[in-house]
C-alpha positions in Angstrom: 117.1 72.4 76.9 120.0 74.9 76.5 122.0 74.1 79.7 124.5 71.9 78.0 125.2 74.4 75.3 126.0 77.1 77.8 127.8 74.8 80.3 125.2 75.3 83.0 124.3 72.8 85.7 120.7 74.0 86.0 118.3 76.6 84.4 119.4 80.0 85.8 116.2 82.0 85.3 113.3 79.9 86.5 110.4 82.0 87.8 109.9 80.4 91.1 111.0 81.5 94.6 114.2 79.4 94.9 116.3 80.7 97.8 119.5 79.3 96.1 119.1 82.1 93.5 118.4 84.9 96.0 120.1 88.2 95.0 120.5 90.7 97.8 120.1 94.1 96.4 120.2 97.1 98.7 116.4 97.2 98.8 116.2 93.4 99.4 118.6 93.6 102.3 116.7 96.5 103.8 113.5 94.5 103.5 115.1 91.5 105.3 116.4 93.8 108.0 113.0 95.4 108.6 111.3 92.0 108.7 113.8 90.7 111.2 113.5 93.8 113.3 109.7 93.6 113.3 109.6 90.0 114.3 112.4 90.0 116.8 111.0 93.0 118.6 107.4 91.9 118.2 106.4 95.3 116.7 103.1 94.1 115.4 101.8 93.9 111.8 104.2 94.3 108.9 103.1 95.7 105.5 105.4 94.5 102.7 104.5 95.9 99.3 106.0 96.1 95.8 105.1 95.8 92.1 104.3 92.4 90.7 107.5 90.5 90.0 109.7 92.5 92.3 110.6 89.5 94.5 108.4 89.9 97.5 107.7 86.2 97.8 111.4 85.3 97.5 112.3 87.8 100.2 109.7 86.2 102.5 111.1 82.7 101.8 114.6 83.9 102.5 113.4 85.5 105.8 111.5 82.4 106.9 114.4 80.1 106.1 116.6 82.3 108.5 114.4 81.8 111.5 115.8 79.5 114.3 114.1 76.1 114.3 111.5 75.5 117.0 111.4 79.2 118.0 108.6 80.2 115.7 105.2 78.7 114.7 104.7 79.9 111.1 101.6 79.9 109.0 102.0 81.1 105.3 98.6 81.6 103.6 99.2 81.7 99.8 97.5 84.1 97.4 93.8 83.7 97.3 90.7 85.8 97.5 89.1 84.5 100.7 86.0 85.4 102.5 86.9 85.8 106.2 85.8 82.4 107.2 87.8 80.7 104.4 90.8 82.7 105.5 90.5 81.7 109.2 90.2 78.0 108.3 93.2 78.1 106.0 95.3 79.9 108.7 94.4 77.2 111.2 95.4 74.5 108.8 98.7 76.2 108.0 99.4 76.2 111.8 98.7 72.5 111.8 95.3 72.9 113.6 92.0 71.3 112.6 89.4 74.0 112.2 86.2 73.7 114.2 82.8 73.4 112.5 81.6 76.8 113.8 81.6 80.1 112.1 83.9 83.2 112.3 83.6 83.8 116.0 84.5 80.2 116.9 87.3 80.1 114.4 88.7 83.4 115.6 88.5 82.2 119.2 90.3 79.0 118.2 93.1 81.0 116.6 93.5 83.3 119.6 93.6 80.3 121.9 96.4 78.8 119.7 98.4 82.1 119.8 98.1 82.3 123.6 99.2 78.7 124.0 102.3 79.5 121.9 102.9 82.5 124.0 102.8 80.4 127.2 105.2 77.9 125.6 107.6 80.6 124.7 107.0 80.1 120.9 106.6 83.1 118.6 103.6 83.1 116.3 104.0 84.3 112.7 101.3 84.6 110.1 102.3 85.6 106.5 99.5 86.4 104.1 101.0 86.4 100.6 99.0 88.2 97.9 97.0 90.2 100.5 96.1 92.7 97.8 93.5 90.1 96.7 91.4 90.9 99.8 89.1 93.5 98.3 86.9 94.7 101.1 87.5 96.7 104.3 85.3 94.1 106.1 87.6 91.3 105.2 90.7 93.2 106.3 89.0 94.1 109.5 88.4 90.4 110.1 92.1 89.9 109.8 92.7 92.7 112.3 90.5 90.9 114.8 92.9 88.0 114.8 95.4 90.2 116.7 94.8 89.4 120.4 95.6 91.9 123.2 99.3 92.6 124.0 100.9 90.7 126.8 103.6 92.5 128.7 103.3 95.4 126.2 104.2 93.1 123.3 102.2 91.5 120.5 101.8 87.7 120.6 101.4 87.5 116.8 103.4 89.1 114.0 101.1 89.5 111.0 102.9 90.0 107.7 100.7 91.3 104.9 102.4 90.9 101.5 101.0 92.4 98.3 101.1 94.9 95.5 101.2 98.7 96.1 97.4 99.0 96.0 97.4 97.1 99.4 98.6 100.3 101.1 95.3 102.2 100.3 93.2 99.2 101.3 94.9 99.0 104.7 94.4 102.7 105.2 90.7 102.2 104.6 90.7 100.2 107.9 92.2 102.8 110.4 92.1 100.3 113.3 94.5 98.1 111.2 96.5 100.9 109.6 97.3 102.4 113.0 98.8 99.1 114.2 101.2 98.6 111.3 104.5 98.6 113.1 106.9 98.4 110.2 106.1 99.3 106.6 108.4 97.8 104.0 108.5 98.7 100.3 110.4 96.7 97.6 111.1 98.5 94.3 112.7 97.6 91.0 116.4 97.0 90.5 118.7 99.7 89.2 120.7 99.1 86.0 123.8 98.1 88.0 121.7 95.8 90.2 120.1 94.2 87.2 123.5 93.3 85.8 124.7 91.9 89.1 121.4 90.0 89.4 121.9 88.3 86.0 125.6 87.5 86.8 124.7 86.1 90.2 122.0 83.7 88.8 124.3 82.6 86.0 127.2 81.9 88.5 124.9 79.9 90.8 123.7 77.8 87.8 127.3 76.9 87.1 128.3 79.4 84.5 132.0 80.0 84.1 131.5 83.1 82.1 128.9 85.8 81.3 127.4 84.9 77.9 125.4 88.2 77.8 127.0 91.0 75.8 127.0 94.4 77.7 124.3 95.8 75.3 122.2 92.7 75.9 122.3 93.4 79.6 121.3 97.0 79.0 118.4 95.8 76.9 117.4 93.4 79.6 117.2 96.2 82.2 115.4 98.6 79.8 112.7 96.0 78.8 112.3 94.5 82.3 112.2 97.9 84.1 114.3 96.2 86.8 111.6 93.7 87.8 113.2 90.3 88.7 110.4 88.3 87.2 110.6 90.1 83.9 114.4 89.8 84.0 114.1 86.0 84.3 111.6 85.8 81.5 113.7 87.9 79.1 117.0 86.1 80.0 115.5 82.7 79.7 114.0 83.4 76.3 117.2 85.1 75.1 119.4 82.2 76.1 117.1 79.9 74.2 117.1 82.2 71.1 120.9 82.4 71.0 121.2 78.6 71.5 118.9 78.0 68.6 121.1 80.2 66.4 124.3 78.5 67.9 125.5 82.0 68.8 128.6 82.3 71.0 127.1 85.1 73.0 123.7 86.5 73.8 123.3 89.8 71.9 120.8 92.6 72.4 118.6 91.4 69.5 118.3 88.0 71.2 116.8 89.7 74.2 114.4 91.7 72.0 113.4 88.7 70.0 113.0 86.7 73.1 110.6 89.2 74.5 108.6 89.1 71.3 108.5 85.3 71.4 107.4 85.3 75.1 104.7 87.8 74.3 103.5 85.7 71.3 103.3 82.6 73.5 101.3 84.4 76.2 98.9 85.8 73.6 
């Protein structure tokens, strides 16, 4: 709606995991490095946690896009609140397998058979469970642990990546048999003020902007109100660009950011 006014090729602050708009902060680069290390060295389960809106899903998409074609068999199970049987069936489907008609034991055996077949073919198996904090009970987490087959040659044949909000840490700890197998913990926090500014500038540039239309005080306000969370930054900047466009303002000022937050809050309410 406002792209032509600001000379943009596309909306710069859409809240979806688009790898084209990835901004690599120090924390994001550390997360990617830890993920690559865990998968390349087959270190076992990975626990990736961070506040809602901190960019966990985008980091995962960026990581998966970097994997060499044909070398990995990847299943990404999106956020849901599954009972164990539902989860097992969904994991099989995401690996391109047709789930059997049996219960948990048969489904678990089917998954382990698939993992061992990948191992024999020299293909690495990867299971990413996004929104794993939605799994509420230790019993369900223990069912996920049971997916992990014995090691072969001292190495895991499956890398399990559990992605979720910070409360996931306590839930994993409630299942010692899973907690003790976590090979690489990864935590993603909010952006600093300087990183928030670079984040905004990066997204504007990749959307085609030839200049920064946000005044310095507006950028400070974005960081203050968003608390450095990328999802909130996107929401604030999108609303502020719209507000300044409606006023035909030459720049986005601090009050446009504040008004944009109020408008977004009113819309949600």
